[in-house]
C-alpha positions, 0 to 999 in steps of 0.5 A, spaced: 626 541 182 624 549 182 627 554 186 622 558 191 623 564 187 621 560 180 615 557 184 613 564 186 614 567 179 609 561 177 604 563 182 604 570 180 603 568 173 597 563 175 594 569 179 595 574 174 591 569 169 586 568 174 584 575 176 585 577 168 591 582 170 596 579 164 596 585 161 600 588 167 607 587 164 611 586 171 612 579 173 616 580 179 614 577 185 616 583 189 611 587 185 605 590 189 600 586 184 603 580 187 601 582 194 594 584 192 592 578 189 595 573 194 591 577 199 585 576 195 586 569 194 586 568 201 580 572 202 583 578 206 580 584 204 584 589 200 584 597 202 582 603 198 589 604 197 590 598 194 584 599 189 586 606 187 593 602 185 589 597 181 585 603 178 592 607 176 594 601 173 588 600 169 586 593 171 579 594 171 577 587 170 581 585 176 578 590 180 571 587 178 573 580 180 576 582 186 569 586 188 565 580 186 569 576 190 570 580 196 562 581 196 562 574 197 566 574 204 560 577 207 555 573 204 554 568 210 552 574 214 547 577 209 544 570 208 543 569 216 540 576 216 536 575 210 533 569 212 532 572 219 527 577 216 524 572 212 522 568 218 519 574 221 515 576 215 512 569 214 511 568 221 515 562 222 514 559 229 520 558 233 525 561 228 531 559 232 530 552 230 531 553 222 538 555 220 540 557 213 541 550 211 534 548 213 528 546 208 525 552 210 530 557 206 528 556 199 521 555 201 520 562 204 525 565 198 520 562 193 514 566 197 518 572 197 519 572 189 512 571 188 512 564 186 507 558 188 509 553 192 509 545 190 505 541 194 511 537 197 513 544 200 506 545 203 506 538 206 513 540 209 510 546 212 504 542 215 508 537 217 512 542 221 506 545 224 508 552 221 500 554 220 501 561 220 506 561 214 501 556 211 495 561 212 500 567 209 501 562 203 494 561 202 493 569 202 499 569 197 496 564 192 489 568 193 492 574 191 496 571 185 489 569 182 486 575 183 491 579 179 490 574 174 483 575 174 483 582 174 489 583 169 493 586 174 499 582 173 504 587 171 504 589 179 510 585 182 507 585 189 505 579 192 505 581 199 498 580 202 499 586 206 499 590 199 494 595 198 493 592 191 490 586 194 485 589 198 483 593 192 482 587 188 478 583 194 473 589 194 472 588 186 472 581 187 466 582 192 463 587 187 464 593 192 465 600 190 472 603 190 473 610 194 476 615 190 483 614 193 483 607 191 481 609 184 487 614 183 491 609 186 490 604 180 491 610 175 497 612 178 500 605 177 497 604 170 493 598 172 488 600 166 485 593 165 483 593 172 480 599 172 476 597 165 473 591 169 471 595 175 468 600 171 464 595 167 462 592 174 460 598 176 455 599 170 452 593 171 451 594 178 448 601 176 443 598 171 441 593 176 439 599 181 435 602 176 431 596 174 430 595 182 427 602 183 422 600 177 421 593 180 420 596 187 416 602 185 421 608 187 418 613 184 421 619 187 428 623 185 432 619 191 440 619 190 442 614 185 449 613 188 451 605 188 453 607 195 446 609 197 442 606 203 437 605 198 441 600 193 442 596 199 435 596 201 432 594 194 438 588 194 435 586 200 428 586 198 430 582 192 434 577 195 427 575 200 430 578 206 427 581 212 428 588 213 430 591 220 426 597 223 431 602 221 431 600 214 423 601 214 424 607 218 429 610 212 424 608 207 418 611 211 422 618 211 423 618 204 415 617 203 417 610 199 410 607 201 409 603 195 416 600 196 414 598 204 408 595 201 411 590 196 417 589 202 411 587 207 408 583 202 414 579 200 415 578 207 408 575 208 409 570 202 415 567 205 412 567 212 406 563 209 410 558 205 414 557 212 407 556 215 405 551 210 411 547 211 410 547 218 403 545 218 403 540 212 399 544 207 404 545 201 399 542 196 395 548 197 397 552 191 395 559 193 401 563 195 398 570 196 398 573 203 391 575 203 389 568 203 384 565 208 389 559 209 395 564 211 390 568 216 388 561 219 395 558 220 398 565 223 392 564 228 395 557 229 401 560 231 398 563 237 392 560 239 391 552 240 385 551 237 381 554 231 373 555 230 368 551 226 369 555 219 377 554 219 375 546 220 370 547 214 376 550 210 381 545 211 376 539 210 374 543 203 381 543 201 382 536 203 388 539 208 387 532 212 395 533 215 393 540 217 387 537 220 391 532 224 396 537 227 390 542 229 387 536 232 393 534 236 395 541 238 388 542 241 388 535 244 395 537 247 392 544 250 386 540 253 391 535 256 395 540 259 389 544 262 386 537 265 393 536 268 393 543 271 
């Protein structure tokens, strides 16, 4: 049987091999290296003096292994701190219920590294009522999609709070960027994204020019895409009713023809609505100058029509409209009798 001194010698030899210190010739268990390696093996932190000694003896590989091993001594605390930060960042409800060995840690870690979650991982979040976390996951997924769509994938940022996400959202809604936002893209060398944005702006400018011709804007007014005129013309083109403020703005610019066209479009839409309401859709004319338009408008405020109106409805065989007119008048007389 080996003596204790022989066992210590073998132990020292094994430690030198493990920590790549075999070049060190002294194998005496009384050597400082043996003490250092024993401490490292037991997870005891070694001092700066001991590191200095290793450096003096040119045991650089041993130092590297020890530094890595000693770094891992605080790993549990670091994991706890990292997980705590991630739970806060991804708005985990009741964070104290989830420890580092829970299903949640690898999920939020994946989110932090910019990776998409599997359906099974999303299901786990749903099952545990982590609704705020799910909402953030959707935002991250949308952000990643926008980065692909607008060729901004060189950016490593995946946070929905990032400036890039807000810029890409604006581009996706065809909104114009501010000078600061444009410069931000330049500074981050997102040239492909800038090119897409500029193409989008060129298309909008072309559309603006066409709208000015279409709605007879014959005055020299600011042609900036951020101008009020562009928004008003788009609204007219989408058959939407202008509000008083918008009409007043057009009046101030003396765009009388534009106002006239907008009013005519509005009347056509009203005429179409009235034809549906009074079952006169077979009547093809859509001009707001038409006699039927005035007749139906009158019906909106009056309970009866005159003999000429009846004749017009009979002439164009608007029999369903006649029925409605007769019923409306009968109801009116009935209510007067009851009173």
